[in-house]
C-alpha positions in Angstrom: 0.0 0.0 0.0 1.2 3.5 -0.8 2.4 5.7 2.0 -0.2 7.9 3.6 -3.3 6.5 1.7 -6.4 8.6 1.8 -8.7 8.0 4.8 -12.4 7.8 4.5 -14.8 7.6 7.4 -18.4 6.5 7.1 -20.7 7.4 9.9 -23.5 5.1 8.9 -25.9 7.8 10.0 -29.1 6.2 8.6 -28.9 3.0 10.6 -27.7 1.7 14.0 -25.7 -1.3 12.8 -22.4 0.3 13.8 -22.2 0.7 17.6 -22.4 4.3 18.5 -19.5 4.3 20.9 -17.3 2.8 18.2 -18.1 5.3 15.5 -17.9 8.2 17.9 -14.5 7.1 19.2 -13.1 6.6 15.7 -14.4 10.0 14.5 -13.0 11.8 17.6 -9.6 10.2 17.1 -9.5 11.3 13.5 -10.5 14.9 14.5 -7.8 15.1 17.1 -5.0 13.4 15.2 -4.3 16.1 12.6 -4.6 13.4 9.9 -6.3 14.3 6.6 -9.5 12.4 6.1 -13.0 12.7 4.6 -16.1 11.9 6.6 -19.4 11.1 4.9 -22.8 10.4 6.5 -23.4 7.1 4.6 -21.5 5.3 1.9 -24.8 3.5 1.0 -26.4 6.9 0.2 -23.4 7.9 -2.0 -23.6 4.5 -3.8 -27.3 4.8 -4.5 -26.8 8.3 -6.0 -23.7 7.2 -7.8 -21.9 10.1 -6.3 -18.9 11.2 -8.4 -16.8 11.3 -5.2 -16.6 7.5 -5.2 -14.8 7.5 -8.6 -12.6 10.4 -7.4 -11.5 8.6 -4.3 -11.0 5.3 -6.1 -8.8 7.2 -8.6 -6.5 8.5 -5.9 -5.0 5.0 -5.2 -5.1 2.9 -2.1 -7.7 3.9 0.5 -8.2 3.3 4.2 -11.9 3.1 4.9 -13.6 2.9 8.3 -17.1 1.6 7.5 -18.5 -1.9 7.7 -17.8 -5.3 6.1 -15.1 -5.2 3.4 -17.3 -7.2 1.0 -20.0 -4.6 1.4 -17.8 -1.6 0.9 -16.2 -3.2 -2.3 -19.6 -3.7 -3.9 -21.0 -0.4 -2.7 -18.3 1.3 -4.7 -19.1 -1.0 -7.7 -22.8 -0.1 -7.5 -21.7 3.5 -7.5 -19.8 2.9 -10.7 -16.4 3.0 -9.1 -13.7 0.3 -8.7 -12.2 0.2 -5.2 -8.4 -0.2 -5.4 -7.4 -3.8 -4.6 -4.8 -2.7 -2.0 -7.3 -0.7 0.0 -7.8 -1.5 3.7 -11.3 -1.6 5.1 -11.9 -1.4 8.8 -15.2 -3.0 9.9 -16.6 -0.8 12.7 -19.5 -3.2 13.1 -17.2 -5.9 14.5 -13.8 -4.4 15.3 -12.9 -2.6 18.5 -12.3 1.2 18.2 -8.7 1.0 19.2 -8.0 -1.5 16.5 -9.7 0.7 13.8 -7.9 3.8 15.0 -4.5 2.2 15.1 -4.8 1.0 11.5 -6.2 4.3 10.2 -3.4 6.4 11.7 -0.6 3.9 11.3 1.0 6.0 8.4 1.5 9.2 10.4 0.4 12.7 9.7 -1.5 14.2 6.9 -0.2 14.3 3.3 1.7 17.5 2.5 -0.7 20.2 1.2 -3.9 18.5 2.2 -6.4 20.3 4.3 -7.1 18.8 7.7 -10.8 19.0 8.6 -11.8 21.4 11.3 -13.3 19.4 14.2 -15.1 22.4 15.4 -16.7 23.3 12.1 -20.5 23.8 12.1 -20.8 21.9 8.9 -20.7 18.2 9.9 -20.6 16.0 6.8 -21.2 12.9 8.9 -24.8 13.9 9.8 -27.7 12.6 7.7 -29.7 14.9 5.4 -33.3 14.1 4.5 -35.6 11.3 5.5 -34.9 8.6 2.9 -33.1 5.6 4.4 -30.7 4.2 1.8 -31.8 0.6 2.2 -31.2 -1.4 -1.0 -29.3 -4.5 -2.2 -25.9 -4.6 -3.8 -24.7 -7.5 -5.8 -21.4 -9.4 -5.2 -20.4 -10.2 -8.8 -17.7 -12.6 -7.6 -20.5 -14.8 -6.4 -23.3 -13.9 -8.8 -24.0 -16.4 -11.6 -26.6 -14.1 -13.3 -29.4 -16.6 -12.8 -31.8 -13.7 -12.6 -33.7 -15.1 -9.6 -33.7 -11.7 -8.0 -34.8 -9.9 -11.1 -37.8 -12.3 -11.5 -38.7 -12.2 -7.8 -38.6 -8.5 -7.1 -42.0 -6.8 -7.6 -40.7 -3.3 -7.2 -38.4 -2.7 -10.1 -35.2 -2.5 -8.1 -33.3 -4.7 -10.6 -32.9 -4.6 -14.3 -30.8 -6.1 -17.1 -27.6 -4.1 -18.0 -26.1 -3.7 -21.4 -24.2 -7.0 -21.0 -27.4 -8.7 -19.8 -26.1 -8.8 -16.2 -28.6 -8.0 -13.5 -28.0 -4.6 -12.0 -29.5 -2.6 -9.1 -30.9 0.3 -11.1 -33.6 1.7 -8.8 -32.4 1.5 -5.2 -35.0 3.9 -3.9 -37.8 1.4 -5.0 -36.6 -1.1 -2.4 -38.9 -1.7 0.6 -37.3 -0.7 3.9 -35.9 -3.5 6.0 -36.9 -6.2 3.4 -34.2 -8.7 2.5 -36.5 -11.0 0.4 -34.5 -11.0 -2.8 -31.4 -12.0 -0.9 -33.3 -15.0 0.4 -33.9 -16.4 -3.1 -30.3 -16.0 -4.3 -28.8 -19.4 -4.7 -25.3 -18.1 -4.3 -25.9 -15.7 -1.4 -24.6 -12.9 -3.7 -27.0 -10.2 -2.6 -25.9 -7.9 0.2 -28.1 -5.6 2.2 -25.4 -3.4 4.0 -27.8 -2.3 6.8 -29.1 -5.8 7.5 -28.4 -7.3 11.0 -27.6 -10.9 10.1 -24.8 -12.6 8.3 -24.1 -13.2 5.5 -26.7 -10.9 4.0 -25.0 -8.0 5.7 -21.9 -8.5 3.7 -20.1 -10.9 6.1 -18.1 -13.8 4.7 -20.2 -16.5 3.1 -19.7 -20.0 4.5 -20.9 -23.3 3.1 -23.5 -23.6 5.9 -24.9 -20.2 4.8 -25.5 -21.5 1.3 -27.3 -24.5 2.5 -29.5 -22.4 4.8 -30.5 -20.0 2.1 -31.4 -22.7 -0.3 -34.8 -22.8 1.5 -35.7 -19.8 -0.5 -34.3 -20.5 -3.9 -37.3 -22.2 -5.6 -39.6 -19.4 -6.6 -42.1 -21.8 -8.0 -42.6 -23.2 -4.5 -43.3 -19.7 -3.2 -45.4 -18.2 -5.9 -47.1 -21.3 -7.4 -48.4 -21.6 -11.0 -49.5 -18.3 -12.4 -50.3 -16.7 -9.0 -47.1 -14.7 -9.5 -48.8 -12.9 -12.5 -51.8 -12.2 -10.3 -49.6 -10.8 -7.6 -47.7 -8.5 -9.9 -51.0 -6.8 -10.8 -52.2 -6.6 -7.3 -53.7 -3.3 -6.4 -53.8 -2.1 -10.0 -57.6 -1.9 -10.3 -58.7 -0.9 -13.7 -55.4 -1.9 -15.3 -55.4 -5.7 -15.6 -57.9 -8.6 -15.2 -57.8 -10.5 -11.9 -56.3 -13.9 -11.8 -59.5 -15.9 -12.1 -60.8 -13.8 -15.0 -57.6 -14.5 -17.0 -57.7 -18.2 -16.4 -55.5 -18.1 -13.3 -56.1 -19.9 -9.9 -59.4 -19.2 -8.2 -59.5 -16.8 -5.3 -59.4 -19.6 -2.7 -56.1 -20.9 -4.1 -54.7 -17.4 -4.1 -55.5 -17.1 -0.4 -53.7 -20.4 0.2 -50.6 -19.3 -1.6 -50.6 -15.9 0.1 -50.9 -17.7 3.4 -47.8 -19.6 2.4 -46.0 -16.3 1.9 -47.1 -15.1 5.3 -45.4 -18.2 6.8 -42.3 -17.4 4.9 -42.4 -13.9 6.4 -41.4 -15.3 9.7 -38.8 -17.6 8.2 -37.2 -14.9 6.0 -37.5 -11.9 8.3 -39.6 -10.0 5.8 -41.5 -6.9 7.0 -45.3 -6.6 7.0 -45.1 -4.0 4.2 -43.7 -6.5 1.7 -46.3 -9.1 2.5 -49.1 -6.5 2.3 -47.8 -5.4 -1.1 -48.3 -8.9 -2.3 -51.8 -9.4 -1.1 -54.3 -9.2 -3.8 -57.6 -7.5 -2.8 -60.0 -10.3 -1.8 -63.1 -10.7 -4.0 -66.0 -9.0 -2.3 -69.1 -9.2 -4.5 -68.3 -8.8 -8.1 -64.8 -8.5 -9.5 -63.9 -4.9 -10.4 -61.3 -5.7 -13.1 -61.8 -4.3 -16.6 -62.9 -7.6 -18.1 -65.9 -7.9 -15.7 -66.7 -4.2 -16.1 -66.9 -4.7 -19.9 -69.2 -7.7 -19.4 -71.6 -5.7 -17.2 -71.8 -3.0 -19.7 -72.9 -5.5 -22.4 -75.6 -7.0 -20.2 
């Protein structure tokens, strides 16, 4: 690693996954050290916005980053259209002790000549969050991904899309449902990371063989969304736009209820929030169907 690599500090201001005493201790040590560093509120937010600073930092050479799991940071840069230099050091404030993080960050001595040392007393605090949006979204570990497109086919909210090379990409991170890791559960290679998730390996921790076996419970989409119930679920809540499942030759309402009950059971197993399950629930048939096909039939009567 080059001498005096650039130091980045992520405050993870939009979640509580990094222990507050750890991040406060690391930030204070940086402020008092005289070392040159840049502090950001949240690397996830920068990645979601594809902030040009990610490319700028990556172009400067080796970095020292105080953030979270190394695998997470690497693919956050990738999602933000930047390639993290291979010889960068990433300190994981989620698991490492503050003294260990600080020692590694400051091991190379004082600031680079000519660099501006941040003013610890400045009113402008770049590590504080701005706005209400919580940058909760998946990033893809392309060293594990086989491009099977399970995530693309499963996600109902348009978070994923095909890129120019036909690889699945995270194109609409803001569409993701807060605290929902459902797409990660159907990935057969455990290649989807949710940086703010609590549990390993979805949070970006190292993937073990036991993790792969455990996640296989969610791989078969057909066992979760049986037959053409998936088509019905995709059009849920879009009254006046598409026929209901029974009207287009799909499963009867009773079978839909059974399959949705199956999803509710998976909610407990997969740690999926109520909002996600609610978004899948098709309005129950009360009286006559209100879909366009039935409306047309009534007009002809």
